[in-house]
C-alpha positions, -999 to 999 in steps of 0.1 A, spaced: 48 78 169 26 92 197 47 73 223 79 86 207 67 123 208 50 118 242 18 133 229 -11 122 208 -6 126 171 -32 123 145 -17 99 119 -38 113 91 -23 148 96 13 137 99 20 103 83 -10 87 65 -30 106 39 -67 105 35 -62 93 -1 -42 63 13 -70 54 37 -96 57 9 -75 35 -14 -71 8 12 -109 9 20 -118 7 -17 -97 -24 -24 -110 -45 5 -136 -64 -16 -107 -77 -38 -92 -99 -9 -101 -123 18 -89 -110 52 -56 -130 53 -46 -119 18 -56 -83 25 -33 -81 55 -6 -97 35 -11 -72 7 -12 -43 31 21 -52 47 37 -61 13 25 -28 -2 41 -8 27 74 -26 22 71 -21 -16 65 16 -11 96 19 12 118 1 -13 105 20 -42 110 53 -23 147 45 -19 150 34 -55 132 64 -70 145 91 -46 166 107 -74 134 114 -93 110 120 -64 119 154 -49 93 155 -22 99 140 13 64 123 12 60 88 0 33 83 -26 18 53 -8 -15 50 -26 2 53 -60 29 27 -53 3 4 -37 -18 7 -68 12 -2 -89 17 -33 -68 -20 -41 -70 -18 -38 -108 11 -64 -108 -9 -87 -86 -41 -85 -106 -22 -91 -138 -5 -122 -123 -39 -135 -111 -55 -130 -145 -27 -146 -166 -14 -173 -143 -37 -198 -125 -14 -207 -96 -17 -191 -61 -44 -165 -67 -42 -137 -42 -73 -116 -52 -109 -127 -56 -108 -119 -93 -115 -149 -114 
């Protein structure tokens, strides 16, 4: 975005909230590095898809990234607890 606007932009003021950063830092112990990167990318895609699906009910222009990522994390942890195949988190 800085290249597009031809000036330095602080991503935490314009695009990425402090709560989003703190959420992603807080969940790092749940994953190995490869699975963390996979979760991060998947959660961003999940948030974009859910923003389009829920845009009738979400009136703000901002995407609730930490909340939608937490919802995806809840699904993943539930899957890891109840199904023994392909665990993503380090929860046993």
